[in-house]
C-alpha positions in Angstrom: -11.2 -35.9 0.8 -14.8 -36.9 0.1 -16.6 -33.6 0.7 -20.0 -35.3 0.9 -19.2 -37.2 4.1 -20.0 -35.7 7.6 -17.0 -34.5 9.6 -16.8 -34.3 13.4 -14.5 -31.4 12.8 -17.5 -29.5 11.4 -20.1 -30.7 14.0 -21.4 -33.4 11.8 -21.8 -31.2 8.7 -20.3 -32.3 5.4 -17.7 -30.0 3.9 -20.3 -29.2 1.2 -22.9 -28.2 3.8 -20.4 -26.1 5.7 -19.3 -24.2 2.7 -22.9 -23.5 1.6 -24.3 -22.6 5.0 -21.4 -21.0 6.9 -18.4 -20.1 4.8 -18.2 -16.3 4.6 -21.8 -16.2 5.9 -22.2 -16.9 9.6 -20.3 -18.4 12.6 -20.3 -22.0 13.6 -19.5 -23.3 17.1 -18.4 -27.0 17.2 -18.1 -28.7 20.6 -15.4 -31.3 20.5 -14.5 -30.8 16.9 -11.4 -32.8 17.8 -12.3 -34.9 20.8 -9.7 -35.2 23.6 -7.4 -32.8 21.8 -4.0 -32.2 23.3 -1.7 -29.3 22.4 0.9 -30.3 19.8 3.5 -28.0 21.3 3.9 -27.1 25.0 4.5 -23.6 26.1 8.3 -24.1 26.4 8.5 -25.2 22.7 6.4 -22.2 21.7 8.7 -19.8 23.6 11.7 -21.5 21.9 10.1 -20.8 18.5 9.5 -17.2 19.4 13.3 -16.8 20.0 14.2 -17.7 16.4 15.1 -14.9 14.0 13.1 -16.4 11.1 9.9 -16.9 13.0 7.3 -14.2 13.2 6.1 -13.6 16.7 4.4 -10.9 18.8 4.0 -10.2 22.5 0.9 -8.4 23.6 0.5 -7.1 27.2 -2.2 -5.2 29.1 -0.3 -2.5 31.0 -1.9 0.5 32.8 0.9 2.8 31.9 1.0 1.9 28.2 -0.8 3.9 25.5 -4.5 2.9 25.7 -3.5 0.2 28.2 -1.8 -2.0 25.6 1.7 -2.8 24.6 2.8 -4.8 21.6 6.3 -5.9 20.7 7.6 -8.0 17.8 10.0 -10.9 18.2 12.4 -12.6 18.3 12.2 -12.8 22.1 14.9 -14.1 24.4 13.5 -16.0 27.3 14.2 -13.2 29.7 12.0 -10.9 27.6 8.9 -13.1 28.2 6.9 -12.1 31.3 6.6 -14.6 34.2 3.9 -17.3 33.5 2.2 -16.5 36.8 1.7 -12.9 35.7 -1.7 -12.4 34.1 -2.8 -10.3 31.1 -0.3 -11.2 28.4 -0.3 -13.1 25.2 2.4 -14.6 23.0 1.5 -15.2 19.3 3.6 -17.3 17.0 2.7 -17.2 13.3 3.2 -19.9 10.6 3.7 -22.8 13.0 2.5 -25.3 10.3 5.7 -24.5 8.4 7.8 -25.3 11.5 6.4 -28.5 12.9 5.1 -31.6 11.0 2.4 -32.3 13.6 0.9 -28.9 13.2 1.2 -29.2 9.4 -0.8 -32.5 9.5 -3.5 -30.8 11.6 -3.8 -28.1 9.0 -4.5 -30.7 6.3 -7.8 -31.4 7.9 -9.0 -28.1 6.4 -8.3 -29.0 2.8 -12.0 -28.8 1.9 -11.2 -25.2 1.3 -9.0 -24.4 -1.8 -5.3 -24.6 -0.9 -4.8 -21.2 -2.6 -6.9 -19.7 0.1 -5.2 -21.3 3.1 -2.7 -19.1 4.8 -1.2 -20.6 8.0 -1.8 -21.7 11.6 -1.0 -19.3 14.4 -0.6 -20.4 18.0 -1.7 -18.0 20.7 -0.5 -18.7 24.3 -2.1 -16.5 27.0 -1.9 -16.2 30.8 -5.1 -15.6 32.9 -7.0 -12.6 31.5 -4.8 -12.4 28.4 -6.1 -11.4 25.0 -5.6 -8.9 22.1 -8.8 -6.9 22.6 -12.0 -6.8 20.6 -11.1 -6.8 16.9 -12.1 -8.1 13.5 -10.2 -10.0 10.9 -10.4 -9.5 7.1 -10.3 -13.2 6.5 -12.0 -16.4 7.6 -10.7 -18.1 10.7 -11.1 -21.3 12.7 -10.3 -20.9 16.4 -9.4 -24.3 17.9 -9.0 -24.4 21.6 -5.9 -26.5 22.4 -5.3 -26.0 26.1 -7.3 -24.4 29.0 -10.3 -22.2 28.5 -11.0 -19.0 26.6 -14.2 -17.0 26.7 -15.2 -15.6 23.3 -17.6 -12.8 22.8 -18.7 -12.3 19.2 -20.9 -9.9 17.2 -21.8 -8.5 13.8 -20.2 -5.2 14.0 -21.6 -2.1 12.4 -19.2 0.4 13.8 -15.6 -0.5 12.8 -13.9 2.6 14.1 -10.7 1.8 16.1 -9.3 3.1 19.4 -6.8 5.9 18.7 -3.2 5.8 19.7 -3.2 2.1 20.5 -0.6 -0.3 18.9 -3.3 -2.9 18.2 -6.4 -2.6 16.0 -8.9 -2.6 18.8 -12.5 -1.7 18.1 -13.8 1.5 19.9 -17.4 0.4 20.3 -17.5 -3.4 20.4 -21.0 -4.9 20.9 -21.2 -8.6 21.7 -24.2 -10.6 20.6 -23.1 -14.1 21.7 -20.7 -15.5 24.3 -19.0 -19.0 24.5 -16.4 -20.6 26.7 -14.2 -22.9 24.6 -12.5 -25.9 26.1 -9.8 -28.2 24.6 -11.1 -29.7 21.3 -13.9 -27.0 20.8 -13.7 -24.8 17.7 -15.3 -21.6 16.6 -15.5 -20.5 12.9 -15.9 -16.8 12.1 -16.4 -15.2 8.7 -14.5 -12.1 7.7 -15.2 -8.9 9.6 -17.1 -10.7 12.4 -16.0 -8.9 15.6 -14.6 -11.0 18.4 -12.9 -10.8 21.7 -11.2 -13.7 23.4 -10.1 -13.7 27.1 -8.1 -16.5 28.7 -9.6 -18.0 31.8 -6.5 -19.3 33.4 -3.5 -20.3 31.2 -4.7 -21.2 27.7 -3.6 -21.9 24.2 -5.6 -21.3 21.0 -4.8 -22.4 17.4 -6.0 -20.0 14.7 -6.3 -21.4 11.2 -6.4 -18.4 8.9 -7.2 -18.0 5.2 -5.7 -15.4 2.9 -8.0 -12.8 1.3 -5.9 -10.6 -1.0 -7.2 -7.1 -1.6 -8.0 -6.3 -5.2 -5.5 -3.5 -5.4 -2.8 -5.6 -3.8 -3.5 -8.4 -6.2 -3.5 -6.2 -9.3 -0.2 -4.6 -8.2 1.5 -8.0 -7.7 0.3 -9.5 -11.0 1.2 -6.4 -13.1 4.7 -6.3 -11.6 5.2 -9.9 -12.6 3.9 -9.3 -16.1 6.2 -6.3 -16.4 9.2 -8.4 -15.3 8.3 -10.8 -18.2 8.5 -7.9 -20.7 11.9 -6.8 -19.3 13.5 -9.7 -21.3 11.8 -8.7 -24.5 13.6 -6.5 -27.1 13.3 -2.9 -25.8 11.0 -0.6 -27.9 11.4 3.1 -27.3 8.6 5.6 -27.9 9.3 7.5 -31.1 7.5 10.5 -32.5 9.2 11.7 -35.7 6.0 13.3 -36.9 5.3 15.3 -33.7 4.6 18.9 -34.7 5.5 21.9 -32.6 2.8 22.6 -30.0 1.4 25.8 -28.4 -0.1 23.7 -25.5 2.9 21.8 -24.1 1.0 20.5 -21.1 -1.3 18.4 -23.2 -0.3 14.7 -23.2 0.1 13.5 -26.8 -2.5 11.0 -28.0 0.3 8.9 -29.6 2.0 8.6 -26.3 -1.3 7.4 -24.7 -1.7 4.8 -27.4 1.9 3.7 -26.9 1.2 3.2 -23.1 -2.0 1.3 -23.9 0.0 -1.0 -26.3 2.6 -1.7 -23.6 -0.1 -2.9 -21.1 -1.8 -4.9 -23.9 1.5 -6.6 -24.7 1.9 -7.7 -21.1 -1.5 -9.5 -21.5 -1.0 -10.7 -25.0 -0.4 -14.3 -23.9 -3.9 -15.5 -23.0 -2.3 -17.7 -20.2 0.0 -15.0 -18.8 -2.4 -13.8 -16.2 -3.3 -17.3 -14.9 0.4 -18.1 -14.8 1.5 -15.1 -12.7 -1.5 -15.6 -10.4 -0.4 -19.2 -9.7 3.2 -18.0 -9.1 2.0 -15.4 -6.7 -0.3 -17.7 -4.8 2.4 -20.3 -4.2 5.2 -17.9 -3.4 6.7 -18.9 0.0 6.6 -16.3 2.7 9.7 -14.2 3.2 10.8 -16.0 6.3 10.5 -19.5 4.7 13.6 -21.1 3.4 14.5 -24.7 2.2 17.5 -26.8 3.0 18.9 -28.5 -0.1 19.2 -32.3 0.1 22.7 -33.5 0.8 24.7 -35.0 -2.1 24.6 -38.6 -0.9 20.8 -38.6 -0.6 20.3 -36.8 -3.8 22.2 -39.5 -5.7 19.7 -42.1 -4.7 16.7 -42.7 -7.1 13.3 -41.4 -5.8 10.5 -43.7 -5.0 7.6 -42.4 -2.8 7.7 -38.6 -2.0 5.8 -36.1 0.1 5.7 -32.3 -0.2 7.8 -30.6 2.3 5.6 -28.9 4.9 6.8 -25.5 3.8 6.0 -26.1 0.1 3.0 -24.5 -1.6 1.7 -26.3 -4.6 -1.3 -25.6 -6.9 -2.4 -26.0 -10.5 -4.8 -24.8 -13.1 -5.9 -26.2 -16.5 -2.5 -25.6 -18.1 0.1 -25.1 -15.4 1.6 -26.7 -12.3 2.8 -24.2 -9.6 5.2 -24.9 -6.8 6.9 -22.3 -4.5 6.5 -19.4 -6.9 7.5 -21.3 -10.1 5.2 -22.3 -13.0 5.5 -25.3 -15.3 3.4 -26.2 -18.4 1.9 -29.7 -18.0 -0.4 -31.9 -19.9 -1.5 -35.5 -20.2 -0.4 -38.2 -17.7 2.3 -36.1 -16.1 -0.1 -33.3 -15.4 -2.5 -35.8 -13.7 0.4 -37.0 -11.6 1.5 -33.5 -10.5 -2.1 -32.6 -9.7 -2.3 -35.6 -7.5 0.8 -34.5 -5.7 -0.8 -31.0 -5.2 -4.1 -32.4 -4.0 -2.8 -35.2 -1.8 0.6 -33.9 -0.8 2.3 -37.2 -1.7 3.0 -39.7 -4.4 3.5 -43.4 -3.7 6.1 -45.6 -5.3 3.8 -46.8 -8.0 2.7 -43.3 -9.0 6.3 -42.1 -9.2 7.2 -45.1 -11.4 4.6 -44.1 -13.9 6.0 -40.6 -14.4 7.8 -39.8 -17.7 11.6 -39.2 -17.7 11.0 -35.5 -17.8 8.6 -35.6 -14.8 11.0 -37.7 -12.8 13.8 -35.3 -13.5 11.5 -32.5 -12.3 10.6 -34.4 -9.1 14.3 -35.0 -8.6 15.2 -31.3 -8.9 12.4 -30.4 -6.4 13.8 -33.1 -4.0 17.3 -31.7 -4.3 16.0 -28.2 -3.6 14.3 -29.4 -0.4 10.8 -28.9 -1.8 10.0 -32.6 -1.6 11.0 -35.2 1.0 11.2 -39.0 0.8 8.1 -40.6 2.3 9.5 -42.1 5.5 6.9 -44.9 5.3 8.5 -46.2 2.1 12.2 -47.2 1.8 14.4 -46.1 -1.0 
């Protein structure tokens, strides 16, 4: 993607201008970001997805007799558990639809001017008249693309982030709206993290939420340290020894030698200068728990690869020394590294590119194909 070219998706701004002026700074309303946009899934297809065990879904209803007037349930949902479509005030949310449908996956690729490591997923929200999830804020950036019907959004820079007590949703107690917009199909609203918003359906409507992951520092440190510790589990075990430890009259005092031993253990985990970058890449490309891949059947796996595309569920990234895919890391350099980075950036390799790969790189691509991480490009025959 040429980030210096204006995009209708961003209201005529270039990706460079958008990132400088709006990203994590201020909202942007774009009328007809995608002109004449039609929903990629109808409500029946969305309800079918919400019935699947491996799909994350939620049903939010506004009910007078529920705590705080709200009820939230987690899927899967059988069709009879879904309220009548003529009944107002309810919302069905289905997470990670980009991993379930190629059309939605292709839509998500229009947002690749943001690093892929930050992109989370696309959620579809279907609501009947008056439906919503209450005034709230997200801890991440989000693009709200209207796919069907109308939704009225009220937004504001919130100073008071206290939440309503005893409510199954994180609803702000004292929401103050500063601006208000009605979005129609093809319109889009970008909101930075912690920008309060409240969306109410005006009639039946469907909204696509493109969300970006923002790991907390503590969460990230915990994940990376656990992975580094796992690496040390395969190293020869070294037990703490203190043959020179004298008798003590203050047994509660932690020995200085034991503190030094603990420090050395942590330093050993970081002894490899590339270790931290490696486990970060593995963490960022780890598939979500409900994502699984179907291995390629034996007949197809026996055929030589030509053009390939990343499976829509695959996560791929790279740094200066590694290639990462679906939680695994590979050292790469030279022509093969360039090829793999192209696959991560563009999501595909044509026949000519695959033919230039070394034997080792071709074997790696073949193994990814057999695991279901790659697919044959349907536009190119084997």
